[in-house]
C-alpha positions in Angstrom: 4.7 -7.4 6.8 1.9 -5.6 8.6 -1.6 -6.9 7.9 -4.8 -5.4 9.1 -8.5 -6.2 8.7 -10.7 -3.1 8.6 -14.5 -2.8 8.3 -15.1 0.1 5.8 -18.1 2.4 5.3 -19.2 1.9 8.9 -18.4 3.1 12.4 -19.2 -0.2 14.1 -17.2 -3.4 14.0 -18.6 -6.4 12.1 -20.7 -4.1 9.8 -19.8 -2.5 6.6 -17.4 -4.2 4.2 -14.2 -5.9 5.5 -11.0 -5.5 3.7 -7.5 -6.7 4.4 -4.7 -4.2 4.0 -1.1 -5.5 3.5 1.6 -2.8 3.9 4.8 -3.6 1.9 8.2 -1.9 1.7 8.5 -2.6 -2.1 6.5 -4.2 -5.0 5.5 -7.8 -4.6 4.9 -10.7 -7.0 1.4 -10.8 -8.5 1.0 -14.5 -7.9 1.9 -14.1 -4.3 -0.6 -11.3 -3.8 -3.3 -13.3 -5.4 -2.5 -16.2 -3.1 -2.7 -13.9 0.0 -6.0 -12.6 -1.2 -7.4 -16.1 -1.7 -6.1 -17.0 1.8 -7.8 -14.0 3.4 -11.0 -14.8 1.3 -12.5 -11.3 1.7 -14.1 -9.4 -1.1 -10.9 -7.4 -1.4 -7.3 -7.5 -0.1 -5.3 -4.3 -0.7 -1.5 -4.1 -1.1 0.4 -0.9 -0.9 4.0 0.3 -0.9 5.6 3.8 -1.1 5.9 5.3 -4.5 6.6 8.9 -5.6 4.7 11.2 -3.3 2.3 8.5 -2.2 1.6 4.8 -2.5 1.2 2.2 -5.2 -2.1 0.5 -4.4 -3.5 -2.7 -5.9 -6.7 -4.7 -5.1 -7.4 -8.4 -5.3 -10.5 -10.4 -4.8 -10.0 -14.1 -4.0 -10.0 -14.8 -7.7 -8.8 -11.7 -9.7 -7.1 -8.3 -9.6 -9.6 -5.5 -10.0 -9.4 -2.0 -11.6 -11.1 0.0 -8.9 -12.1 -0.6 -5.3 -13.6 2.0 -2.9 -13.8 0.2 0.4 -10.3 -1.2 0.3 -8.9 2.2 -0.6 -10.8 3.7 2.4 -9.4 0.9 4.5 -5.8 1.6 3.2 -6.1 5.3 4.1 -7.5 4.4 7.6 -4.6 1.9 8.1 -1.9 4.5 7.2 -3.2 7.1 9.6 -3.9 4.6 12.4 -0.4 3.2 12.3 1.1 6.8 12.2 2.6 6.1 8.8 1.1 9.3 7.5 0.2 12.7 9.0 -3.5 13.0 9.7 -3.5 16.4 8.1 -2.0 15.2 4.9 -3.8 14.2 1.7 -2.8 10.7 0.7 -2.2 9.9 -2.9 -2.6 6.4 -4.3 -1.3 5.3 -7.8 -3.6 2.6 -9.2 -4.9 0.9 -12.3 -7.6 3.7 -12.4 -5.1 6.5 -12.1 -4.2 8.7 -9.2 -6.8 8.6 -6.3 -6.6 10.6 -3.1 -7.9 10.4 0.5 -8.3 13.1 3.1 -9.6 13.3 6.7 -12.9 15.1 7.5 -13.0 14.6 11.3 -14.1 11.0 11.8 -14.9 10.6 8.1 -12.5 9.8 5.2 -13.2 11.3 1.8 -12.0 9.6 -1.4 -11.6 11.4 -4.7 -12.6 8.9 -7.4 -13.4 9.1 -11.1 -17.1 9.3 -11.9 -18.5 6.3 -13.9 -21.9 7.4 -15.3 -24.1 4.8 -16.9 -25.6 4.8 -20.4 -29.0 3.2 -20.9 -29.0 -0.1 -22.7 -31.4 -2.8 -23.7 -31.7 -5.2 -20.7 -30.0 -8.5 -21.4 -32.7 -11.2 -21.1 -30.4 -13.3 -18.8 -30.0 -10.3 -16.5 -33.7 -10.0 -16.0 -34.1 -13.8 -15.6 -31.3 -13.8 -12.9 -32.8 -10.9 -10.9 -36.5 -11.6 -11.4 -37.5 -7.9 -11.5 -39.2 -5.4 -13.7 -36.6 -2.7 -14.2 -37.4 1.0 -14.4 -34.0 1.5 -16.0 -31.0 -0.5 -17.1 -27.6 1.0 -17.9 -23.9 0.2 -18.2 -20.8 2.1 -17.3 -17.1 1.9 -18.4 -16.3 -0.5 -15.6 -18.7 -2.9 -17.2 -21.1 -2.7 -14.3 -24.8 -3.0 -15.0 -27.1 -0.6 -13.1 -30.7 -1.7 -12.6 -33.2 0.6 -11.0 -36.3 -1.0 -9.5 -39.5 0.6 -8.3 -39.2 0.3 -4.5 -36.7 -0.1 -1.7 -38.4 -3.3 -0.6 -37.6 -4.9 -4.0 -33.9 -4.1 -3.5 -33.8 -5.4 0.1 -35.8 -8.6 -0.7 -34.0 -9.5 -3.9 -32.6 -13.1 -4.2 -30.7 -13.3 -7.5 -29.8 -16.5 -9.3 -26.0 -16.2 -9.0 -25.3 -19.0 -11.5 -27.1 -16.9 -14.2 -25.4 -13.7 -13.2 -22.0 -15.4 -13.6 -22.7 -15.9 -17.3 -23.1 -12.1 -17.9 -20.3 -10.2 -19.5 -20.3 -7.7 -16.7 -18.0 -6.9 -13.8 -21.0 -6.7 -11.5 -24.6 -5.8 -11.1 -25.9 -2.8 -9.1 -29.6 -2.9 -8.1 -30.9 0.3 -6.7 -34.0 2.4 -5.9 -34.8 5.6 -4.2 -35.2 5.3 -0.4 -38.2 5.9 1.8 -36.0 6.4 4.9 -33.3 8.9 5.8 -31.2 8.0 2.8 -31.5 9.3 -0.8 -31.1 5.9 -2.3 -30.4 2.3 -1.5 -28.5 -0.3 -3.5 -27.0 -3.8 -3.5 -24.0 -5.1 -5.6 -23.5 -8.6 -7.0 -20.2 -9.8 -8.6 -20.2 -13.6 -8.7 -17.9 -13.7 -11.8 -15.2 -12.1 -9.6 -15.8 -14.5 -6.7 -18.1 -12.2 -4.8 -21.8 -13.2 -4.8 -22.8 -10.1 -2.9 -20.4 -7.4 -1.9 -21.4 -5.8 1.4 -20.6 -2.2 0.6 -19.1 -1.1 -2.8 -17.5 2.3 -3.1 -16.8 1.9 -6.8 -20.5 1.2 -7.5 -21.2 4.7 -6.0 -19.1 6.2 -8.8 -22.1 5.3 -11.0 -24.8 5.8 -8.3 -23.8 9.3 -7.5 -24.2 10.8 -11.0 -27.3 8.6 -11.7 -29.2 9.7 -8.6 -27.8 13.1 -8.5 -29.3 13.9 -11.9 -32.6 12.2 -11.0 -33.0 14.0 -7.7 -31.3 17.2 -8.7 -28.8 17.1 -5.9 -25.0 17.4 -5.7 -24.6 15.7 -2.3 -26.4 12.5 -1.4 -26.3 9.7 1.1 -26.6 6.1 0.0 -27.2 3.0 2.1 -26.0 -0.4 0.7 -28.6 -2.8 2.0 -26.6 -6.0 2.3 -26.8 -8.1 5.4 -23.9 -6.1 6.9 -25.0 -2.7 5.6 -23.0 0.4 5.1 -23.4 4.2 4.6 -21.7 6.0 1.7 -21.8 9.8 1.4 -21.3 11.0 -2.2 -20.6 14.4 -3.7 -20.6 15.1 -7.4 -17.7 17.2 -8.7 -17.6 17.5 -12.5 -16.0 14.2 -13.8 -15.1 13.1 -10.3 -17.1 11.7 -7.3 -16.1 12.2 -3.7 -17.0 9.2 -1.5 -17.2 9.6 2.2 -17.1 6.8 4.7 -15.9 5.7 8.2 -13.8 2.7 9.1 -13.0 0.5 12.1 -10.0 -1.8 12.6 -10.9 -5.2 13.9 -7.6 -7.1 13.5 -3.9 -6.4 13.4 -1.2 -8.9 12.7 1.9 -9.9 10.7 2.1 -11.8 7.5 5.0 -14.2 7.8 5.3 -15.7 4.3 
């Protein structure tokens, strides 16, 4: 079984978000996939095998299977094209727990067609504010059970040091902290998901399914560029399209090997 490690949402190795991609000939046992993901110990390991006119795609953190993952989908598309398993001019279709997703090439960029996940304003849980130690401008929640917290400045986002033990107790998939940007980007963000075994995810495509409609409405723009300000950092281009979001990113392969068991 071919196994690759790919840095997603970056054009430089050892930046962006690393994902493992395991290419299978047929469906695999869930327990085995979870063991492989725990062994790799990356934020996501993707497993894919041919199905219908595309591929069945599943994503696992070291602890759990997840409903939606952007960077591991980007990595999966990159792997298929790099290994000549798909024509670079073809649109790739992935069948997932979040429905059919697609990927296509745009020169050195890959564009993913994902469902939008807009947030609805909620009363901030007290434990959330205690864990983050911020004064929010806005707090919302989406259907993925992500909490989105807007703060006043980019410096607050970059300097944030959450209490992960308190975040783990929230009934949320993850927490997005964001602000408008004072640099060449439209907005910056960070993403925390300790309950899923990921204290901080370096670059999170699925979070941008909420960030795109949120900042698009606030800034009055259909196309934006976000920077996820983790220690690795990554760039995500977003385009709003009705109830969908197109995520754009680049990827770099850093490892190729074979999974033996």
